[in-house]
N, C-alpha and C positions, 0 to 999 in steps of 0.2 A: 452129725451123719448126715443131716440135710445138708450141708456145708459140702462134704464130699460128694453127694449125688449130686450137687448143683454143677461142680469140679468136674465130676465125670462126664456129666453130658455138655456142657461144655466142650472138652475136649473130644467127645465121639462125633460132635457137630464140627468140629475143625478138622477131623481127619477125612469126614464122607465131604465136608466142602471140598479141602484141598485133593481131593482124592479125584473129582473128575478136573478131564482134559477136557477140552473144547478143541478140536481140527478142523483145517481149513484144506478141501481137495480141489484141485486143480486138474482142467484140462488143456491141452493144448493141438495144436497144427503144429505135429514135428516134421512129416513128410518123409521120413524115414524110423522106419521102425526098430535100429539099432541104436535109436538115439531117446534119451527119457522122453514120455510122454503123457503118463498120469504123474503127479507129486502131491505129497499128502505134509504137512505143517502143521507144527502145535500152534493157537492164536494164546498169549500171554492175556488173557481176559483183566489184566491190572493195567498195565501199559500199551497193549495192541500190538505188541512185537511176536511177528512169525518165524521160527525155528522149523528147519527142515528137518522131518523124519522120515520119510523114503519117499522112493519111486518106483516107478515102473516102466521097464524097456522091454521091448519085443510085441508094440503092436502100433497103426499105421493111425496119424491123424485120431485121436481122442477128443473130438471137438467137443462135446457136451457131456456132462454125466450127471447121475441121478444118484440119491443110497435108497436101500431099502428102506421100509417101514421103522424096522428096530435099529438101521444102521451098521449092520455085519456086511452087507453087500454094496460094492460100485458098481452099477451099469453105466456104461459109456456108449453112446454113437461112435463104432469104429471106421476107418476106411472112410471116413467121408471127404466129398469132392475128390475121390477116386475113379476114374474110370473103370467100368464094368467091376467098380468094386461097392461097395457099403456093407455093412454090417453092426449087430450091436454084441457088446461083450461084457463080460460079469466077471467080477473081480471079489476075492474077502478080504477085510480088513480087520486085522487081530489089533486091536487099541494095546492089548498086553504086552506083546513080542512087538510092536507097533511093524506089521508086516504084512504087505498088501502081496497076495497071491490069484492067480490066473484061475479064472474056474470054466469058463466054454464062451461060445461064438455063434451066431447063428446068421445068416444073411437076411439084408433089413427091409427086402422087397423095395428097394430105391438104390439109386446112386448116391443120394447126399443126404443122410440122416443126420438130422441137427435137433433133436430132442426130445428125451425119452421122460415119461412119469411110472411111478408104480402104486397101483394100488395098494388100501392101506391094510389087507388082510394080506401082504405078501406073494400073491398068490399069480398076480397079471403084471404087467410089462407092456407100455405101450409106446411107440416108437413114431416119428412125425416123417416123410422124406419129404425136404423141400423139392427138390429136381423135377421129379414128375408129379408132387401133389397127393399122395398116399400119405394111409395111417396104416400101421401093421400092430397087431396084438398079439403078445404071447403066453404061453403058460409059465411061471416059473415053478420049478420042481424043489423038492428038499435039497439042500447044499447051494443054492442060489442058482442052481443051473437053468440057463436058458433053452426051453423048449422052441422049437420051428413053430412059427406061427401059425396060426389057425383063420386069420383074418387079415387080409390086404386089400383096402377099398382103394380105389383110384379115383380118382375126382379131374376133370377136363378143363372146364370153363375158366377163360381168365377175365380181363376187366378191360378199362380203357386207356390205361399205358402201354404201346405193342412193344417197347422195349425190355419191362419186367413185369408187365403181367400176360404175356403171351398164353400163359394157362395156368392151373391152380400150382399154387406150391404153399404148402402146408407149414407153418414156421415153429406151432408149439404144439401140446396134448397136455389140456389141465381137467381133470378132474373136479367134479362141483364138492363143495364142502361136506356133503352126506356119500359121496363116490357114488352116487346113481346116473350121473353125467358125465359125458365126457366132451370138451369144447376143443374145437381145432378151428384157430385162427389160419385164414387164407389169405396171406399177402396176395397171390395172383387173383384172387376172384372177388376181394374187397366181402368176403363173407368171416363171419364167424359162424361155423357151423357145430352142429351138436347132435349127440346119439344118447342114446339111454346106455347103460351098462349092467346088464344084467351077467352078475360076476359067477353065477350057477349053473350059467350055461357055457355051452362048449365053445360056443361062439356070442361073446358077450356084447358086442355092437351089435345092438338093436336101433331100429325108425323111431325119432322122436318127433312127437305131436308137430313139434316146430323147427323144421330139418336146420335152420341157418337165420341167422340176423344177418342185414344188411347193414355195411358199413361206409364211410363218406367214399366215393367213387373217387378211383387214386390214393387211397390215404394208405394201404399195401397193411395190414394187419399181421401184427408180430407176436409179440406174447403178453398174456391175460392173466390175471390176478382175483382172485376174492378177498374180501374182508373179512377179517377174523368173525364179525359175528352173521356170514352169512347173506346178509340182508342185498350186500354190491357188490360189481363186479367190474373190473376196470382193464381196458386193454389198449397198449400202447403200439400208434400206426408208426411203421418203418418210413413209409414214404412224406406220410402228411404231418407226421412230427407232433402228432397230439396225444392226448390220452382221454378214450369215450371211456363215459362214466355210465353205466347201466344199473336198474335195479333188478334184483335176482329173485325168482320164487319156483320152483320146481321146472326149471328144463327152461325156464322163460327169460329174455332179455328184454327190459324196456329202457330205453336212453333217455338220460336227465340231463348230461351236462358232455360237452364234447370242449375241453381246453390246453392251448397250447403249451411245449414244454420249454420251447426257445424263447431266452430273452428278445427285447425286441432291438436288439444289436446283433441277433442273428436268426430274425425271420424269415431268412430264405433258405437257412442252413434245415432242409426236411431229412433229419439220419436220425433217427432216435430207435432204440434197441430195446431196453429192457424195462422191466417194472416190477415193484414188490413193496408192500405195506408193512408197517412197525408192528410188532408184535401186539402192542398196547393199541393199534386201530387206528391214533391220531394222526400218522404221517405217511404219507405215499412219497416215493422217491423214482424217479425216471431217468434213464439214459441216455444223454444226447452224443452223438459222436461228429464227423463230419468238420467243419470249422471250429465246433465251442467245446465238443470235449466236458461235458459235467454231468454233475446230476443235478437235476431240477427237484426243487422239494418243495411238497404242498402238504396243505394243512388238508383234514379232512373232517369236514361241517356234519353235522348230525342228521342231514339228508343224504348224505354221499359223496357232494357236492366237493368240489377242491377248490381250495384258494392258494396261490400261490404266494411262496414264504422266502423264495431265496435259490442261489446257485452255488455249487462247488465244485472246481474243479479238481477232476479227477487225477491231478497232476503225470498226464499222460497224453498218449493217443488213442481212437476208436474203443471207447470203454463198450466189447462186446456183450459183456454179462458182467453182472455185480451182484450183491449178496449181502442179508442182512444177518451177524449172528445170532443164535437161540434167545440170548437174553436180549436183544433189541437195544443194543451198548455201543455194537460196532458194524461199522457199515466196509464192504471189502469189493476193491472194484479189479478185471480181470483187463489190462489194456493192452490190446493184441497190437496197436500198432505201436506200441513204442516197447513192448516186450517185457513189460510189469507190472505189477502189483500193488496195490496203495490200500494200506488201511486208515478208518477213519472212525474217530469219537464221536459218537452218536448223543447230542446235549437233549434227553427225552420230553423236557418241559418246551423247547424249541423249536425241535427237529434237526436242526441246523448241525453241520458236519464240519470236523477239527483233524488235518491230519495228524497221525502219530505214528511215531516208529520208522523203520526205515524201509523206500523203497526195492520189493526184490526182483530180481531177474530171473524170468522166465520164460523161454524162446514163443513166440506165438501165441501167448497165455489165452485162454477161448473163452473159459470156463469155473466155475467159483461153486462149492457148496460148503456148507459149514454148520456141525454138529458137535454135541455135548457127549460125553463119554463116561 
């Protein structure tokens, strides 16, 4: 009897394990809503192979995408870089029949929406508009419908580079680990702005005790992430080619380190783009565009500071974004300049990356999110 129960438990475990699927979602600059814009692929979590599942046609320039906390809905920045345009849209993904269905669309409050994030309670969506330098907050109703924004806050001041910092340019919108603060890296103003997020209020963005943290002048802060332990934060600078490291506590950032993402060979190539931390909290990855086109790999020390480990070519050009799968075993890059996606296997002990599978061609691919169902 014991042997039978052991076999039954093993079989059930096998079924549960193999019934889980990991999907990669890609956004793009399609420039024509009559062509595919959002793509869904299944990731083979053994070999790293990507297999196309479905796509969506009927929207223009879904340049950045994010998922709802339960993974049921996809939210996309749509009509990005579209004159007199700019919107955010929602879709339902059904992993059982592998379908993608349009739900709703709302004005973004700016011409060039570039980043979306959803609150953990699934009731709020926040969008950053790059061109005008603004942030918009939307309620999410039942069924994943985006309601009109209840707040649209505009920023004005720029910084020292007249060509790229003539005014504010919000480049990402990131919740704190407890979802009680919202951080807004402003490339145009060389600031990381911060608001309290009081999700029970009709207008949840409220003034924080410290409204912003200044970054190095001319650095152009772009994307931002927190360490899994909630004690450290990391901001990648598009124009400065560096990652700034901060300690974090209750809405406040304190600078610990600033380290370049570029190798000595490309020390003048200041065009960094995205940043993520492995789920185990041991390594940080940062993407470089321009001449270098690679992922910089850093080990994270106990004090939160970074130590350079190495660099991995993305096997393409202009990695606008990348992401890690939930297990931390794979890293996927969206190489906009060469219209391709590359998959890398991650060594958890060293943090190093190795190219696996075949490159996937997606025209003007610009964003990637990965989730297990």
